[in-house]
TIPAGU-324949 format. One record per residue (C-alpha): residue in three letters; x, y, z. Coordinates in steps of 0.25 Angstrom, whole numbers, plus 2048, in hexadecimal, padded with zeros to 3 digits. Example, Ala and Ser with C-alpha at 12.3 -4.5 7.8 and 13.67 -1.06 7.14 Angstrom:
ALA8317EE81FSER8377FC81D
***
This chain:
MET7C383C8C8ARG7C382E8C2ALA7D08288BDGLU7CB8298AFGLU7C78378B0GLU7D483B8B6GLU7DC8348ABALA7D483B8A0ALA7D68488A6GLY7E58468A6GLY7E68458B5GLU7EF83B8BDVAL7E882F8C2ARG7EC82B8D0ALA7ED81D8D4GLY7E08178D9PRO7D980A8DBGLY7D98088CCSER7E780D8CAARG7ED7FF8C8GLY7E47FC8BCARG7E88098B6ARG7F68068B8ALA7F57F98B2VAL7EF7FF8A5HIS7FB8098A5VAL8057FD8A7ALA7FE7F689BSER7FE802892GLY80D804894THR80B813898ARG80F81A8A5LEU80481D8AFGLY7FE82B8ACASP7FF82A89DALA7F382F895HIS7E8825891PRO7EF819899ARG7E3810894GLN7E7811886GLU7F0805886GLY7ED7F788APRO7E87EA884ALA7E37EB876ASP7D47EB875LEU7D17E086AARG7C27DE86CLEU7BE7E485FVAL7C97DE857PRO7C37D0855PRO7B57D6850ALA7BD7DF846LEU7C57D3841ALA7B97CB840ALA7B27D5838TRP7BE7D782FALA7BF7C982CTHR7B07C682AALA7AF7D2820ALA7BB7CE818LEU7B57C0816ALA7A67C4814LEU7A87CE809ASP7A77C37FFALA79B7BC806SER78D7BD802PRO7837C580AGLU77C7B980FVAL7897B3814ALA78D7C081BVAL7807C1822GLY7817B2826VAL78E7B582CALA7897C1833LEU77D7B9839VAL7867AE83ECYS78F7B8845LEU7837C084BVAL77D7B3851LEU78B7AE857ALA78D7BC85DGLY77F7BC863ALA7827AE868LEU78E7B386FTRP7877BF875GLY77C7B687AVAL7867AC881GLY78D7B8887ARG7817BE88DARG77D7B0893GLY78B7AF898HIS78A7BD89FARG77D7B98A6VAL77E7B38B4PRO7737AA8B9GLY76C7B08C5ASP7727BE8C3GLY76C7C88B9ALA7797D08B7SER7847CD8ADPRO7927CF8B0ALA7917DC8A7GLU7877E18B1VAL78F7DF8BEPRO7997EB8C0GLY7A77E68C2ALA7A47D88BDALA7AD7D28B2GLY7A97D98A5GLY7A07E38ACPRO7A07F18A9GLY7A67F58B6ALA7B17EC8B5GLU7B57EF8A7GLY7B47FE8AASER7BD7FD8B6ARG7C77F58AFALA7C77FE8A3ALA7C880B8ABGLY7D18058B6GLY7C880B8C0PRO7CA80A8CFGLY7CA7FC8D4ALA7CB7F78C6GLU7D77ED8C9GLY7D07E88D6SER7C37E78D0ARG7C97DF8C4VAL7CF7D58CDALA7C47D48D7GLY7BA7D38CBGLY7C27C88C5ALA7C27C08D2GLY7B47C38D5ALA7B07BF8C7GLY7B77B28C8ALA7B17AF8D5SER7A37B38D0GLY7A57AA8C3ARG7A979E8CCALA79D7A18D5ARG7937A18CAGLY7997968C2ASP7A079F8B8ARG7937A48B2PHE79A7B18AEPRO7A27AF8A1PRO7B07B48A2GLY7B27C289CARG7BB7BD891GLY7B07B488CARG7A77C088BTRP7B17C7883VAL7B47BC879ARG7A57BA877ALA7A37C9874THR7AF7CA86BLEU7AA7BE863ALA79C7C4862ALA7A27D185DVAL7AB7C9853LEU79E7C284ELEU7967CF84DCYS7A17D6845ALA7A37CB83CGLY7947CA839GLY7947D9836ALA7A07D882DALA79A7CC826VAL78D7D4823SER7957E181FALA79F7D9816GLY7947D1810LEU78C7DD80CHIS7987E4806GLY79C7D87FEALA78E7D67F9ASP78D7E57F5VAL7997E37ECARG7937D77E6ARG7857DB7E4GLY77F7E37D8PRO7827E17C9VAL7917E67C9PRO7977D97CDGLY7907D17C2LEU7937DC7B8ALA7A27DB7BCARG7A27CC7BAGLU79D7CE7ACTYR7A77D97A9THR79B7E27A4THR79D7F079FVAL7937F97A7THR7908087AAALA79180B7B9GLU78D8167C2ALA7978157CDGLU79B81E7D9ILE7AA8207DBTHR7AE81B7E9SER7BD81E7E9ASP7C78277E3PRO7CB8237D5ARG7DA81F7D4LEU7E481B7C9THR7E980D7C8ARG7F880B7CBPRO8008087BEARG8047FA7BCVAL80E7F47B2ARG8087E97A9GLY8137E479FASP8187F0798ARG80C7F979BVAL8068007A7THR7F87FC7AAPRO7EE8087A6ASP7EA8127B0ALA7DC8107B6VAL7D48177C0LEU7CE80F7CCVAL7C18137D2HIS7B980C7DDALA7AA80F7DAGLU79D80A7DEVAL7938067D2ARG78680C7D5ARG77F8097C7VAL7837FF7BCGLU77E7FD7AEGLY7827F17A7ALA7837EE798ASP7747EC797GLY7717FA79CGLY76B7F67A9ALA76F7FF7B5THR7707F97C3ALA7728017D0THR77C7FB7D9ARG7887FE7E3ALA7947F67DEPRO7A27FA7E1VAL7AC7F97D5LEU7BA7FD7D2MET7BA8067C5ILE7C78057BCVAL7C78107B3ASP7D18107A7VAL7D981D7A6ASP7D8824798GLU7E7828795GLY7E283278CALA7DB83A796GLY7E684079EGLY7EB8327A3PRO7E882C7B0ASP7E88397B9GLY7DE83F7AFSER7D38357B1PRO7C683B7B4TRP7C382F7BDLEU7CE8337C7GLY7C68407CBLEU7BA8387D0LEU7B68397DEPRO7B082E7E7SER7A182F7E7THR7A08337D9ARG79782B7D0VAL79B8287C2ARG7958217B6VAL79F8187AETHR79F80D7A4GLY7A98017A6ARG7AB7F27A7LEU7A87EB7B4ALA7B27E07B8PRO7B37D77C5ALA7BC7DB7D0LEU7CA7D57CFALA7CA7CF7DDGLY7BE7C87E3GLY7B97CE7F0ASP7BB7DC7EDARG7B37E87F1ILE7AF7EB7E2ALA7A47E57DAGLY7AC7E67CDVAL7B67EF7C5LEU7B17F97BBARG7BB7FB7B0VAL7B98097A9ARG7C180979CASP7C5813791GLY7C781F79ATHR7B882179DGLU7B582D7A5PRO7AB82C7B0THR79D8327AFVAL79A8397BDVAL78C8367C1ALA78D83C7CFALA7978457D5PRO79E8417E2SER7998457F0ALA79D8527F6ALA7A684B801GLN7AE8447F6ARG7AF8517EELEU7B58587FAALA7BE84C7FCGLY7C284C7EDARG7C585B7EELEU7CE8597FAARG7D584E7F4ALA7D78567E7GLY7DC8617EFLEU7E78597F6ARG7EC8547E9THR7ED8627E4ALA7F48667F0THR7FE85B7EEASP80085E7DFGLY80D8657E1LEU81485C7EBPRO81F8527E8ALA81B8457E1ASP81B83C7EDALA8148467F6ARG80A84A7EBALA80683B7EALEU8078377F9LEU800843800PRO7F28407FBGLY7F38317FELEU7F783480CVAL7EC83E80FVAL7E0838807GLY7E582B801ASP7E68317F3THR7F08297EDGLY7EE82D7DEARG7FC8337DDILE8048287E3THR80D8227D9PRO80F8137D8GLU81D8157DCLEU81A81D7E9ASP80E8137ECGLU8188077EBALA82280E7F4PHE8178107FFLYS8138017FDGLU8217FC7FETHR82380480BASP815801811LEU81280F811ALA80680D808HIS7FC810814THR80181F813LEU7FB820805ALA7ED81B809VAL7E4822812SER7E581C820GLY7E081E82ESER7ED825832ASN7EA831828LEU7DD833830THR7E383183EILE7EE83C83AILE7E3846837LEU7DA842843ALA7E784384CLEU7E9851847LEU7DB85484CLEU7DB84D859GLY7E984D85DPRO7F1842863PRO7E6836865GLY7EA833873LEU7E6841877ALA7D984286FGLN7D084187BARG7D8849885VAL7D8858889GLU7E685A883ARG7E2854876ARG7E985A86AGLY7E785C85BLEU7E0866853ALA7D2864859PRO7D5868867ARG7DE874862LEU7D287985BGLY7C9877868ILE7C186B861SER7BB86286BLEU7BE85386BARG7B084F866THR7B185985BTHR7BE854858ALA7B9846856LEU7AE84C84DLEU7B9853845GLY7C1846844ALA7B583E83FGLY7B3849834LEU7C1848831THR7C183982FLEU7B483B826GLY7BB84581EPHE7C883C81DVAL7BF830818VAL7B883980DVAL7C5840808CYS7CD833808ARG7C182B802PRO7B8821809ASP7C0815804PRO7C180980DSER7D080D811VAL7CC81B814LEU7C081681DARG7CA80C824ALA7D4817826ALA7C982182CALA7C4816835CYS7D181183AGLY7D781F83CALA7CB825843VAL7C881A84DVAL7D7818850LEU7D9827853LEU7CC82885BALA7D081C863LEU7DE823866ALA7D682F86ATHR7D0827875GLY7DE82587BARG7DC81687CARG7E480E873ARG7DC801877SER7D180786FLEU7D9808862LEU7D87F985FPRO7C97F8861ALA7C8805858LEU7D07FE84DALA7C77F284ETHR7BB7FA84EALA7C0801841VAL7C37F483ALEU7B57EE83ELEU7AD7FA83ALEU7B57FC82DVAL7B37ED829LEU7A47EE82CTYR7A37FA824ASP7AC7F6818PRO7AE7E7818TRP7B77E880CLEU7C27EE815ALA7C37E081BARG7CB7DC80ESER7D37E880DTYR7E27E780FGLY7E27F6812PHE7D87F481DLEU7E07E9823LEU7ED7F1823SER7E77FD829VAL7E17F5834LEU7EE7ED837ALA7F67FA837THR7EC801841GLY7EC7F4849ALA7FB7F484ALEU7FC80284ELEU7F27FF859THR7F77F285FVAL8057EF85AALA80C7FD859PRO809801868ARG8107F586DTRP81C7F6863SER81D805867ALA81E802876ALA8287F7873LEU83180186BARG83080B876ARG834802881ARG8417FF879GLY84480E878VAL83E81286BPRO83882086BPRO82982086DARG82682785FLEU82F81E857ALA82A81285FGLU81C81585BALA81F81884CLEU82880B84BALA81D803852ALA81280884AALA81980683CGLY81E7F8840ALA8117F3846ALA8097F8839GLN8137F2830ALA8137E5838LEU8047E3837CYS8027E8829ALA80E7E2822PRO8087D4820VAL7FC7DA819VAL8057E3810ALA80D7D680DVAL8007D0808LEU7FE7DB7FESER80C7DE7FAALA8147D17FDARG81F7DB802VAL8237DF810SER8297ED812LEU8357EE81BVAL8357FE81BALA8267FF81FVAL82980382DPRO83480D82BCYS82C813820ASN820815828LEU82781B833LEU82E82582AVAL821829824GLU819829831PHE81C837835ALA81983D827VAL80B837825ALA80584082FPRO80A84E82AALA80784981CTHR7F984581FVAL7F6851827LEU7FB85B81DGLY7F5854812PHE7E7854819ALA7E986381BALA7ED86580CLEU7E085D809VAL7D7866811THR7DD87380DALA7DE8707FEPRO7D08747FAVAL7D1881801ALA7E0885801MET7E887E7F6PRO7F58867F9VAL7F4881808ALA7F1873804LYS7FD8737FAALA806878806LEU80086D80FALA803863804TRP811868802CYS813866811ALA80D858811SER816854805TRP82285380EPRO81D848817ALA81684280BGLY823842803TRP82A83C80FILE82083080FALA82282E800GLY83182F802ILE83182480DALA82881B805ARG83181C7F8ALA83E81A801GLY83980E808ALA8348087FBALA84280A7F4LEU8498027FFPRO84E7F57F8GLY84A7ED804GLY83D7F5808GLY8347E9806VAL8357DA806ASP82C7D17FDTRP8237C8806PRO8197BD802GLY80C7C37FFGLY7FE7BE804TRP7F97BB812GLY8047B0814GLY80F7BB812ALA8077C481BLEU8077B9826LEU8167B6824LEU8197C5825ALA8117C6832LEU8197BB838ALA8267C1834THR8217CF83AALA81E7C8847ALA82B7C1847THR8327CE844VAL82B7D5850LEU82E7CA859PHE83D7CB855GLY83D7DA855ARG8387DA864ARG8457D3867LEU84D7DC85FLEU8497E8866GLY8517E4872ARG85E7E386APRO8617F1864TRP86D7EC85CLEU8657E1856CYS85A7EB852GLY8657F384BVAL86A7E8843CYS85C7E383FGLY8597F283BVAL8667F3832LEU8637E682BLEU8557EA828VAL85A7F8823LEU8647F081AALA8597E7815VAL8507F2811VAL85B7FC80BGLN8637F0805PRO8707F8801PRO8757F47F4PRO8837F07F9LEU87D7E7804THR8727E17FAARG87C7DE7F0VAL8857D67FBLEU8797CF800THR8717CC7F3GLY87B7CD7E8TRP8727D77E1PRO8757DF7D9PRO8827D77D5PRO88F7DF7D5GLY8927E57C7TRP8847E37C1ARG8827EA7B4LEU8747E87B0ALA8687E47B9MET85A7E07B5CYS8507E37BFASP8457D97C2VAL8397E27C0GLY82F7D87BCGLN8297D97ADGLY8317E57A9ASP8407EA7A7ALA8497F17B0THR8587F07AEVAL8647F87B5LEU8727FA7AFALA87D7FD7BAALA88380A7B8GLY88B80C7C4ASP88A80B7D3GLY87B80D7D6THR8788117C8GLY87180A7BDVAL86A80D7B0VAL85C8077B0VAL8558027A4ASP8468017A5ALA83F8017B3GLY8367F57B3PRO8277F67B6ASP8287F87C5PRO82F8037CCALA8317FB7D9LEU8387EF7D2VAL8427F87CAASP8448017D6HIS8477F47DFCYS8517EF7D4LEU8597FC7D3ARG85A7FD7E2THR85F7EE7E3LEU8697F27D8GLY86D7FF7E0ILE86A8087D5THR8688177DAARG86C81E7CEVAL86681C7C0PRO86D8257B5LEU8638207AAVAL8568197AAVAL85381279CLEU84480F799THR84580678DHIS83680978APHE82980E791HIS822800794ALA81E8007A2ASP8267F37A5HIS8337FC7A2VAL82F80A7A8ALA8258087B3GLY82F8067BDLEU8368137BBPRO8328197C8GLY83A80E7CFVAL8478117C7LEU8458207CAARG84281E7D9GLY84D8237E2ARG8588237D7GLU86082D7CFVAL85B82C7C1GLY8628337B6ALA8598327AAILE84F8297A3GLU850824795THR84481E78DTHR84181A77FGLY83B824775PHE82F81B773GLU82582177DGLU81A81777FPRO812813786PRO80F82278AALA80B81F798GLN81881979CVAL820824795GLU81882E79DPHE81B8267AAVAL82A8267A7ARG82A8357A4ARG8228387B1GLU82B8307BAALA8388367B4ALA8328447B5ALA82E8427C4ARG83D83E7C7ARG8438487BDVAL84A83E7B5PRO84C8417A6VAL84783879BGLY84D83678EARG84D82C782ALA85782177FVAL85A820770ALA863816769GLY87281A768GLU872821776ARG87E81D77FARG87F81F78EARG88881C79AALA88781B7A9GLY8938177B0SER89880A7ABLEU88B8077A3ASP88880C795TRP87D80978CGLU87880C77EVAL86980E779LEU86780476DTRP85880676BPRO84F80D768PRO85481675CPRO85082575DARG848823750ALA846819744ARG85381973CPRO85A80F733GLY86480673APRO86E7FC735LEU86B7ED735PRO8777E473AGLY87D7E072DGLY8727E5724PRO86C7F271FALA8657FD726ALA8577FB72BPRO84D805732VAL84B804741PRO83C804744GLU83680D74EPRO83280575BGLU8257FF75AGLY822800769PRO828803777ASN82F7F6778ASP8367F876AALA83A80676FSER84280077BVAL84F80777FTHR85A7FC77CLEU8677FE783LEU8757F7781VAL87C7F878EARG88B7F6791SER8907F479FALA89D7EE7A4GLY89F7E7797LEU8917E2796ARG8877E578AMET8797E578ELEU86D7E7785LEU8607EC78ALEU8547EA780GLY8487F0788ASP83C7EA782LEU8407EA773GLU8377E076BPRO83B7D975EPRO8397E5755GLY8417EE75EGLN84C7E3760ARG84D7E1751ALA84E7F074ELEU8597F1759ALA8617E5752ARG8607ED745SER8657FA74CPRO87380074DALA8747FB75BALA8737EC756ALA8827EB756LEU8837EE765LEU8797E2768SER8817D6765GLY8857CE771VAL8817D677DASP8837D078BVAL8767D3791LEU8687D478BLYS85C7DA791VAL8517D2789ALA8477DB783HIS8387DB788HIS83A7D2794GLY83E7C678BSER8317C6783ALA8307BD777TYR8317CA76EGLN8407C976BASP8487CA75EPRO8517BE75DGLY85A7C5754LEU85D7CF75FILE85F7C4769ARG8697BE760LEU8707CB75EVAL8717CF76CALA8757C1771PRO8767C4780ARG87D7BD78ALEU8737C0795ALA8647C3792LEU85C7CA79DILE84C7CA79DSER8447D37A6CYS8367CE7A8GLY82C7CB7B4ALA8297BE7BAASP81C7B87B5ASN81A7C37ABPRO80D7C17A2TYR8167C3795GLY81E7B7796HIS82B7BF796PRO8357BA794ALA8327B2788ALA8387A4787SER83C7A6779THR8447B377CVAL84B7AC788ALA84E7A077EALA8537A9773LEU85D7B177DARG8627A4783ALA86479E775GLY86D7AA772GLY8767A777FALA8707B1789ALA86D7AE797VAL85F7B279ALEU85B7B87A8ARG84D7BE7ABTHR8487C67B7ASP83B7BF7B9ARG8437B27BDASP8517B87C1GLY84D7C57C7ALA8567D27C6LEU8627CF7BEALA8707D67BEVAL87B7D47B3VAL8897D47B8GLY8957D47AFTHR8A17DB7A9GLY8A57D879BGLY8A47C9798ALA89F7C57A6LEU8907C57A8ARG8877C07B3VAL8797C37B9ALA8757C47C7ARG8667C37CCASP8607CA7D7
***
């Protein structure tokens, strides 16, 4: 029996004439002689990498080119490749001899030599040496008319690069021209109102809420579609195929965002709708225009979705139903883990996953498919062996039938998860990598990845400009190239094998992907590697149980609910790790954005790796560095206070820097603070409270319901003990009122109303509510007759106003009161308490709308203004700052001075800056 057959049969291979070659392969692989599949290690096979990279780069550049230019580039590449091929064939031909080296068995580059070298057959070592000497002698005897083998390899590689670049140029040129052709781009440039017949190509999704000034941007449904027929204002109809992004305004009166009929549309549905076309915001996009549908227009369905999409929609809906009764995080996360359905992911949870670099778990990735296929095939290294495992061999299914089942499962995966580019990328990468693993030869993994990249870029050139595609390829490449070497290095230093593999995989993926993430977010996560390690073991059970619930939901919903309940435990663990990692004060570091910042981070990563190799030999130094890193991430308040001076000892009031909004904290004891307003961003107010060391909040006062004061409420509630929430009785705007109630109910925090005359105390802190009055009533004017107190004219004039006393200091917080409200306050019974306060929180971010009489009455020693840098409103107004300074007040503002903390007792008063 040949050595290869003996090895495949699991028998022992005896030392023979070619044993030295096989032993050399074992030595290079780092495995002991006799290990299964000894040829799986060795030098990386990079032959397909240059063609794949050439196709990638060419596609990214050629998408904006005209078809003529793309065809011209392809022709030039073809001619050059043909020239290289012709030169190579002439170089192979020997004058006077009709045989080329490829036809001479055992000659350099011939099939015999290549085969013997690859297989390590008998005499391989000797023939390699003898062949080398003979080839050298023959070359010298014939005047070096045989070109060296390296030259042939270089010419073949260059020819492949040129051919792939030419093919990518043609594909990208055609795809780019397809977007630009037809009437839609021209109509979009003219902002024309059209009636279009479009086919839905993606799942509709709601936009994430964004704070703009004092309001949240209106909800809208985003739908990718392909316009098949368009009618302009003149009534003429034109058939076309133009991809567009449809933005559909949500009618608040029709059940709110979740009740929009657009959210129920399935891909492949054809609808007829009227809207206004506009150009895409960014040039070079894969859409011909944006179709804006206003006034809550309902879609008119022209053609029902395909049978496959109806089945996929039924499965996805069944999974959502099966997860309805789960805890909030698991209910939101499980559909995202299984089929990429992120519709239930809250902005807060989404931000937590981004902060910890776990966002890849929310999107469909190749790992999802790999987990399911591994369940079918068993361990990949045993897929072609007699002792293979998995469900298929246990059911008596042959390997060929198993491969067909895997292909069918992959196709079903694409249909259920939608054939978006990201899903196609995940399916291709997951399938080819697993099939390459199934061969038992790791050297085939890198060529498999390069092949996947090449085919995907040729199929969909727009992927060449996708950051998601780049991150996916980098992560997979890191796992195939860098991770095995790092794992081996860790094992040599005594790290357990499984832990070494996990550490190497997470570290390698982070090292290669972090520069690209920095381009997108201008931030580097310091907790990404530990967070990815902690969630790794939970991803597989959550995915497998989630897929089982997906399949069983249409036929046995109780079983699906039970499976979903089981999956909720690992899913909840993943969400908990994301939240905990994002909550760490030093979990992320701001980093320069753009490709310059990416290059800087790549250099810093390389330096860290080189330094880390030296550290591995010094355990005590590793421990010191680890402790320092933990302290930098956790940032214990006592240590932070010593190093940074923030927060200052004995602080009484802190104004957080939350951008264009308000968030104030009143010290009420060790780790305790009363929060007045929450700002527009949960992450910013949460960061402020953590740096202040606030873990307990007896009361949150929301002065009014504008978004720049309440949208950050989830950040206040995150991980803290909150006693109650008090708000104004003027409940407008309704959407933000409902938001506050929903957030409070989710965490079981009671909500009450603050009215004038109410007094409270927390520790050494006490405060009194001065405004708004419970109802309109007469009130005494200072030194004059009684006058009616008007009803508030809007949310600003209904702001809760507090007079705070702490350590002998009197502090007045005006919310967003405007001149009518300020004048009414000055005429109210509380006017006698306003004179000569120590600290004034200036109303409405220091806008020009201030009552000079109230400023003169209050006459503060210190005026604090909360506003955002470069805000579009011009806050604070120069006139307001001048009036305050004219009254003798020192004026500080968060847009220039950052977070501010007031320190003082009695007459002493000073301010610290973060």
